[in-house]
VOGU-3710 file (C-alpha; in Angstrom, 3 decimals, decimal comma):
1> mpaepavrav> 0,024/0,165/0,037  1,441/3,373/-0,685  2,305/5,580/2,111  -1,028/7,638/3,139  -0,016/11,561/1,905  1,253/13,810/4,232  -1,333/16,570/2,928  -4,566/16,026/1,057  -6,049/19,029/0,024  -9,229/19,014/-2,366
11> glaarypggg> -10,977/22,500/-3,382  -9,560/23,763/-0,026  -10,623/27,530/0,282  -10,993/30,244/3,360  -12,567/33,417/3,899  -11,994/35,980/6,346  -15,056/38,280/8,002  -12,667/41,491/6,794  -12,343/40,627/3,530  -9,473/38,862/1,468
21> rfgpvdlvvr> -9,944/34,929/0,522  -7,822/32,158/-0,655  -8,612/29,170/-2,848  -9,844/27,059/-3,902  -6,697/25,090/-4,072  -6,214/20,912/-4,642  -2,896/19,870/-3,200  -0,982/16,417/-2,395  2,332/16,679/-0,593  4,002/13,627/0,127
31> pgeyvlvlgp> 5,690/12,234/2,894  9,607/13,301/2,590  8,560/15,625/0,077  9,940/19,333/-0,122  7,533/21,518/-1,150  8,393/25,490/-1,564  5,234/28,053/-1,576  5,754/31,095/-3,643  3,478/34,149/-4,374  2,943/37,828/-3,792
41> sgsgkstllr> 2,333/39,378/-0,325  -1,106/38,640/0,695  -1,868/35,916/-2,022  -2,370/33,630/0,488  0,652/31,969/1,286  0,680/32,039/5,234  -2,798/31,035/5,428  -2,037/28,028/3,340  0,318/26,830/6,299  -2,347/27,938/8,547
51> llhgavprai> -5,266/26,078/7,104  -2,632/22,709/7,458  -2,029/22,887/10,988  -5,987/23,855/11,821  -5,267/27,620/13,216  -7,747/28,696/10,441  -10,199/28,756/11,401  -9,522/27,565/15,119  -7,561/30,596/16,264  -8,099/32,860/13,177
61> daevtgeltv> -12,039/33,739/12,228  -12,729/32,496/8,585  -15,267/30,324/6,600  -13,253/27,257/5,216  -14,606/25,057/2,803  -12,958/22,466/1,034  -11,648/19,000/2,387  -7,929/18,565/4,186  -6,531/16,082/6,131  -2,836/15,548/7,505
71> agrrvadhei> -1,230/11,904/7,396  -5,131/10,751/6,946  -6,273/12,762/9,738  -9,368/15,416/8,921  -8,215/18,437/10,221  -11,595/20,195/10,689  -12,489/17,102/13,082  -9,339/18,334/15,294  -8,508/21,122/17,442  -4,740/22,202/17,121
81> aelanligvv> -3,381/20,122/20,325  -4,691/17,251/18,428  -2,422/17,554/15,557  0,926/18,453/17,527  2,051/14,997/16,971  1,859/15,118/13,297  2,978/19,043/12,788  5,842/21,248/13,583  5,174/24,725/12,827  7,591/27,789/12,429
91> aqdpesgvcl> 5,596/30,970/11,967  6,349/33,826/10,404  6,412/36,401/13,491  8,192/33,875/16,141  6,886/36,118/19,367  3,502/35,379/18,794  4,007/32,130/19,298  6,075/32,128/22,598  4,808/30,723/25,614  7,154/30,344/28,248
101> savtdevafp> 10,199/32,436/29,763  13,033/30,167/29,744  14,292/29,157/26,404  14,810/25,278/27,559  10,853/25,236/29,240  10,003/26,647/25,378  11,393/24,143/23,639  10,107/21,348/26,197  7,070/22,336/26,166  5,655/20,409/22,612
111> lenlavdpaa> 7,039/17,415/24,118  5,523/17,598/27,587  2,255/18,219/25,614  2,543/14,827/24,369  2,937/12,953/27,179  6,879/11,847/26,156  8,645/10,048/29,037  10,521/12,919/30,937  13,510/10,694/31,054  13,270/11,795/27,281
121> igpavgtald> 12,718/15,176/26,739  15,834/16,879/28,516  18,161/14,788/25,636  15,677/15,772/22,934  15,630/19,029/23,695  19,215/19,467/23,696  19,177/17,830/19,990  16,379/20,292/19,136  18,571/23,211/20,350  21,594/21,685/18,274
131> radatrladr> 19,787/21,478/15,121  18,853/25,096/15,190  21,902/26,253/16,376  20,769/27,382/19,642  22,401/25,381/22,059  24,175/28,787/23,315  20,698/30,182/24,136  19,714/27,415/26,546  20,178/29,375/29,657  18,356/32,690/28,602
141> dtaelsggel> 15,191/33,958/28,962  12,662/34,533/25,745  11,940/38,149/26,748  15,515/38,682/26,451  15,803/37,714/22,421  16,137/39,578/19,507  13,912/38,236/16,707  16,358/36,031/14,853  17,335/34,514/18,436  13,641/33,728/18,419
151> qrvalaaava> 13,468/32,069/15,609  16,214/29,911/16,132  14,007/28,887/19,636  10,571/28,193/17,523  12,762/26,271/14,906  13,998/23,890/17,468  10,534/23,492/19,157  9,031/22,855/16,216  11,647/20,066/15,607  11,918/18,615/18,690
161> teprllllde> 8,969/16,291/18,330  10,057/15,205/14,741  7,135/15,451/13,021  5,747/14,355/10,051  4,796/17,629/8,409  7,173/20,508/9,193  5,490/24,251/8,262  7,893/26,709/7,676  6,484/30,560/7,043  9,654/32,738/6,240
171> ptsmldaagv> 11,978/30,886/8,738  15,158/32,825/7,724  13,736/36,035/7,486  15,352/37,453/10,702  18,871/35,327/10,385  22,055/35,772/10,179  24,206/33,343/8,472  24,972/30,615/10,715  20,909/30,728/11,309  20,093/30,185/7,726
181> davrnaiaaa> 22,679/27,643/7,634  20,746/25,596/10,595  17,330/26,009/9,002  18,599/24,263/6,222  20,556/21,475/8,450  17,215/21,219/10,141  15,133/20,385/7,400  17,617/18,023/6,237  17,467/16,647/9,299  13,805/16,326/9,697
191> rrgtgaacvl> 13,393/14,710/5,915  16,335/12,157/6,355  15,148/11,044/10,289  11,277/10,769/10,313  10,886/11,342/6,231  8,754/14,150/7,549  7,159/16,582/4,644  8,480/20,334/4,513  6,241/23,068/3,204  8,059/25,994/3,336
201> vehrldeltd> 7,538/29,707/2,432  10,879/31,791/1,854  12,910/33,957/-0,655  16,306/34,010/0,647  16,864/31,140/-1,877  20,283/31,995/-2,351  21,297/31,407/1,001  19,490/28,775/2,272  20,812/26,401/-0,543  24,578/25,184/-0,718
211> dalelpdrwv> 24,692/25,662/-4,741  22,584/26,912/-7,900  20,914/22,745/-8,165  20,185/22,329/-4,624  16,536/23,509/-4,633  13,454/22,482/-3,125  12,217/19,572/-5,663  8,288/21,058/-6,324  7,897/25,020/-6,066  3,736/25,822/-5,892
221> vidsdglirh> 3,159/29,164/-6,869  0,193/31,076/-5,542  -1,051/34,074/-7,592  -2,544/37,768/-6,039  -6,222/35,835/-6,413  -5,264/33,087/-3,649  -4,842/30,334/-6,435  -2,383/28,024/-7,825  -0,683/28,942/-10,974  2,007/26,582/-10,991
231> dgppddlgte> 2,884/23,145/-9,119  5,704/21,321/-10,378  9,851/21,428/-10,358  11,106/24,623/-11,019  12,954/23,190/-14,248  9,706/22,856/-16,194  9,568/26,763/-15,914  10,793/28,220/-18,955  11,984/31,954/-19,265  8,390/33,194/-20,055
241> alrdlvgqgc> 7,082/31,333/-16,749  10,212/33,091/-14,819  9,170/36,737/-16,107  5,478/35,634/-15,162  6,832/34,349/-11,697  9,104/37,711/-10,947  5,948/39,738/-12,224  3,845/38,434/-9,573  6,068/39,436/-6,504  8,108/35,571/-6,360
251> wlpielelra> 12,043/35,443/-5,253  13,779/33,363/-7,539  17,783/32,271/-6,958  20,003/34,567/-8,959  20,489/31,717/-11,379  16,685/31,543/-12,401  16,616/35,650/-11,827  19,125/36,055/-14,858  16,766/33,817/-17,087  13,848/36,096/-16,631
261> afglaggldd> 15,916/39,223/-16,926  18,176/38,598/-19,885  16,966/35,288/-21,211  20,267/33,798/-20,764  20,349/30,511/-18,904  24,110/29,834/-17,849  24,290/32,196/-14,517  26,936/33,903/-12,713  29,442/31,208/-14,381  28,085/32,631/-18,336
271> pvaleallta> 30,407/35,051/-19,194  27,466/36,258/-21,670  25,190/36,359/-18,657  27,809/38,082/-16,526  28,319/40,837/-18,732  24,481/41,385/-19,442  24,488/41,497/-15,579  27,418/44,232/-15,340  25,855/46,469/-17,787  22,274/46,832/-16,842
281> trpepvegpn> 21,456/50,042/-15,505  18,416/51,530/-13,666  16,145/52,815/-16,217  14,489/56,383/-15,590  11,499/56,230/-13,230  8,254/56,531/-15,326  4,545/56,708/-14,386  2,955/53,489/-14,258  1,356/50,372/-11,238  5,255/50,297/-10,044
291> hvpsplpfdq> 6,133/53,998/-10,393  6,657/55,365/-6,489  6,921/59,247/-6,854  9,603/61,072/-4,304  8,223/61,574/-0,934  6,020/64,361/0,065  8,209/67,578/1,159  8,882/69,109/4,453  10,519/72,358/4,127  8,644/73,569/6,747
301> lrdrravlra> 10,751/71,591/8,910  13,552/73,782/10,727  15,851/71,404/11,992  15,941/69,206/8,479  19,882/69,319/8,632  20,054/67,964/11,850  22,827/65,025/12,648  21,581/62,364/15,204  24,246/61,279/17,128  25,207/58,708/19,710
311> rnlsvgrggr> 28,263/59,224/21,750  29,647/56,658/24,413  26,549/54,873/24,232  26,111/51,449/26,092  22,585/49,529/25,164  21,137/46,453/26,480  18,298/44,202/27,511  17,103/43,043/31,012  20,013/44,722/32,698  22,621/43,041/30,193
321> avlsevdlev> 24,768/45,132/27,928  24,666/44,685/24,577  26,398/47,297/23,098  29,128/49,330/24,587  30,797/52,360/23,778  28,654/52,910/20,447  30,038/56,455/18,657  27,599/57,084/15,599  25,673/59,252/13,567  22,833/59,463/11,385
331> rpgevtalvg> 23,481/61,972/8,262  20,966/64,440/6,625  20,284/62,784/2,770  21,932/59,327/3,670  20,832/55,870/3,790  22,802/54,091/6,284  22,300/50,488/6,887  22,911/48,514/10,466  23,852/45,141/9,855  24,829/42,174/12,529
341> angsgkstll> 24,410/38,617/13,438  21,492/37,867/15,750  21,785/39,562/18,877  24,274/41,637/17,885  21,707/45,004/19,219  20,540/46,419/15,921  16,583/46,160/17,431  17,860/47,623/20,889  20,136/50,321/19,289  17,149/51,246/16,868
351> rclaglerpl> 14,660/51,712/19,958  17,289/53,484/21,749  18,085/56,214/19,109  13,949/56,700/18,749  13,815/57,555/22,484  12,201/54,132/23,372  14,725/53,300/26,012  16,954/54,444/28,192  20,444/54,233/27,827  22,977/51,894/30,083
361> agrvdgprpg> 25,553/55,234/29,280  26,718/57,686/26,961  23,587/59,932/25,263  21,876/60,376/22,128  21,430/64,009/20,928  19,554/65,158/17,628  15,505/65,838/16,598  13,747/62,926/18,089  13,294/60,433/14,822  10,287/58,296/13,912
371> lvfqnpehqf> 10,789/54,594/13,866  8,817/51,350/12,167  9,082/48,653/14,126  9,908/45,212/13,466  7,005/44,009/14,522  4,005/46,420/12,317  1,445/45,511/15,047  2,797/46,684/17,874  2,724/50,478/16,770  -0,891/50,276/15,146
381> aaatvaeela> -3,671/52,394/16,878  -6,694/52,410/14,143  -9,293/50,386/13,322  -8,774/50,748/9,687  -5,551/51,305/6,885  -6,330/54,607/6,085  -7,507/55,600/10,038  -3,945/54,064/10,749  -2,129/56,413/8,309  -4,258/59,644/9,305
391> fglppesssr> -3,577/58,789/13,365  -2,313/61,805/14,802  -2,429/64,168/11,796  -4,772/67,009/11,286  -7,540/67,061/9,277  -6,045/68,654/6,428  -3,732/65,784/5,627  -6,120/63,868/4,126  -5,054/64,359/0,468  -1,359/63,190/1,737
401> vdellrrfgl> -3,074/60,519/3,320  -4,437/59,235/-0,156  -1,392/59,965/-1,515  0,321/57,456/0,666  -2,202/54,865/0,304  -1,714/54,832/-3,480  2,035/54,937/-3,435  2,040/51,609/-1,102  -0,910/49,727/-3,011  -2,945/50,274/-0,153
411> tdladrnpyr> -6,186/51,844/-1,437  -7,938/48,776/-1,742  -7,560/48,226/1,517  -7,972/51,264/3,057  -11,178/50,239/4,925  -9,349/46,908/6,256  -8,413/46,573/10,094  -4,564/46,348/10,190  -4,540/43,736/12,444  -6,331/41,521/9,914
421> lsggqqrrvs> -3,870/41,947/6,833  -0,613/40,167/5,669  2,704/40,360/7,536  4,022/42,204/4,174  0,798/44,526/3,922  0,921/45,283/7,481  4,783/46,501/6,850  3,665/48,415/4,028  1,053/50,438/6,648  3,594/50,581/9,049
431> laamllhdrp> 6,127/52,804/6,896  3,571/54,593/4,763  2,273/55,798/8,624  5,628/56,791/9,700  6,572/58,727/6,548  3,297/60,865/7,131  4,868/62,428/10,040  7,601/64,066/8,564  10,199/63,582/11,001  13,876/64,815/9,816
441> hlladepgfg> 15,067/60,999/10,473  14,034/57,886/9,797  15,033/54,542/11,477  13,283/51,431/10,220  14,201/47,710/11,949  14,113/44,946/9,274  11,707/46,901/7,017  11,795/44,190/4,191  10,292/41,179/6,597  7,658/39,566/4,787
451> ldrpatitml> 7,520/41,482/1,489  7,156/40,149/-1,576  9,427/41,370/-4,573  7,967/44,176/-5,631  7,093/45,731/-2,223  10,550/44,914/-1,299  12,132/47,361/-3,710  9,140/50,012/-2,909  10,139/50,379/0,290  13,805/50,252/-0,842
461> rtlaetaatg> 13,052/52,557/-3,236  10,725/55,203/-0,416  14,101/54,545/1,613  16,472/56,244/-0,823  14,103/58,880/-1,712  13,201/59,801/1,711  17,054/60,397/2,118  16,667/62,838/-1,165  14,419/65,065/0,897  16,749/65,966/3,364
471> rgvlfsshdl> 15,880/63,461/5,833  18,646/60,812/7,203  17,400/57,338/6,971  18,910/54,272/9,214  17,441/50,781/8,280  18,603/46,977/9,724  18,375/44,341/7,733  19,870/40,934/7,069  19,921/41,191/3,044  23,063/42,402/2,130
481> ravagyadrv> 21,889/42,684/-1,189  19,010/45,664/-0,021  21,997/46,956/1,444  24,371/47,053/-1,604  21,806/48,579/-3,655  20,318/51,195/-1,596  22,522/52,095/1,128  25,480/54,934/1,218  26,730/53,611/4,653  27,064/50,683/6,735
491> lvlgqgglla> 27,095/50,078/10,233  28,490/46,503/11,088  27,876/45,652/14,725  29,576/42,690/16,412  31,802/41,777/19,487  29,952/43,839/21,542  30,269/47,157/19,815  30,557/48,951/16,663  33,023/47,105/14,309  32,754/49,539/11,401
501> dttplgllrd> 31,229/52,575/9,860  32,162/51,317/6,323  30,119/51,293/2,522  28,475/48,181/0,740  31,712/47,323/-1,298  33,884/47,810/1,190  32,174/45,932/3,598  31,844/42,787/0,725  35,539/43,074/0,017  36,452/42,782/3,913
511> ealltraglr> 36,020/39,262/4,468  37,723/39,141/8,093  35,138/42,180/8,546  31,945/39,516/7,723  33,488/36,864/9,616  34,027/39,008/12,810  30,156/40,428/12,318  29,262/36,800/11,650  27,949/37,940/8,021  28,188/35,859/4,894
521> aprllhrlaa> 27,458/37,332/1,313  25,045/35,565/-1,176  26,505/34,385/-4,039  25,507/37,158/-6,166  26,811/39,610/-4,264  30,316/37,518/-3,804  30,292/37,599/-7,387  30,262/41,350/-7,955  32,670/42,059/-5,339  35,718/40,020/-7,210
531> epldeaalrs> 35,025/42,449/-10,548  36,342/45,860/-10,719  33,703/48,014/-9,528  33,315/50,673/-7,622  29,893/51,706/-5,222  28,002/53,672/-8,062  28,532/50,480/-10,476  27,544/48,045/-7,582  24,482/49,880/-7,211  23,590/50,375/-10,861
541> vltgldaaal> 23,849/46,365/-11,262  21,444/45,843/-8,566  19,182/48,646/-9,175  18,997/47,361/-12,549  17,865/44,119/-11,334  15,231/45,475/-9,550  14,246/47,217/-12,632  13,921/44,325/-14,729  11,588/42,290/-11,844  9,505/45,096/-12,335
551> qervsp> 9,332/44,642/-15,779  10,499/48,418/-16,374  13,092/48,931/-19,476  16,764/48,178/-18,819  19,583/49,601/-21,135  22,936/48,270/-21,151
//
């Protein structure tokens, strides 16, 4: 008899009370199968995973139709806890799933719920932490962890029970190089050890795979209407299909991205493809659905030229110093990136610069900046998207609100509750709302987290154009490609302090600095750093690829 499918869905669909829908879709996933789910922001990728483990509709209200079974068990007939022995989940926002204060208790929690022999729990927790490269976090309090560190703990908890189905929603979004390796190794161990099927939503494909050929076995592409457009091996996709995927907002490995952009199949090792890449330039902005106009002027600000400075600054969590003796400047008219390994203090530093946390020592001088949180819902204060953008503004700002709704593709969502949006949509709302407040400096904590390709490009262009108006911009990111394409300066954190104030190309060409900071350049950036390029040429290549992704005209 053939093995029971890990997942069998027939006519599966969900409709949310406040709007938004997914499906209907038909899907079968076999034991041991490795499935990558792609699609634009708001297409329903996270909804699919939540349907598979019962969170929709058990915890998140929605009307669900169709049939769904996991390992032969009908999901509609079981509570979420009753499926816990079959399914391991890493949610898009790991903070939302944390239950306990101690890391080891958090990883042990699913084992205790399944009444595992107490004598076996300790060794199982140790194995799970090791697979997630989180052993060093074993004695920590979850409240003190960074977003990336929480992702490692969530991964450990998900694999601890050796599930038959592993669901991972953007598991590397906030992870450093070692964390990305841990995700890849955990997936391999789950498939090898228990024959688990893995369903993955992810865009950092170049970093998740060792080489261009090591891709998930099967791609399921969901379009903006929540329907499956492609289900099969990536090798079945021709150039036009790849261009369509990019146009739908999907991230692709660099070899497939070059095929989509230039119709060339050789990848980075093909001299013709490499030459096409090196001569790509960003076109002049044109009006159209992907056009991002310059931010609204803020000439009325008297302190627009003010510098935001930190002097001898020490910051920490729970009384424990994370960064010490930091001196830095956020200067008007510049985009500065903040990079470093998980737990290096990026989020804590941003909160301190924004005046939301007191420093342990030192001082911050300059006008108070605006901050876009790593978790957008933490700053929401209104019941609709339009009201969120208008919150705290005078009534005469309505035209500016409408302009930002249009610019960020939020017009159709204006009457929706921001808490009911996808993670990527929530991030667009939070960035648009903060821009409306005309602060002389804008800080953004992982602003690309949860965004599809067009939304990421829109966000990065907006940051650059915000700096062009005279504001200072400082954003944290694990995406070195975004940093290299849009930042003027890079602040590198590591080993308890500020390791360097450098440029994108300077960072990419300094292997010792990358190693000290726990960073690793993806293959594209590693290859470009070996070419005789200057900063402007590097930016031109990367923004040229972004223009091609938006199907704008690219000329050599």
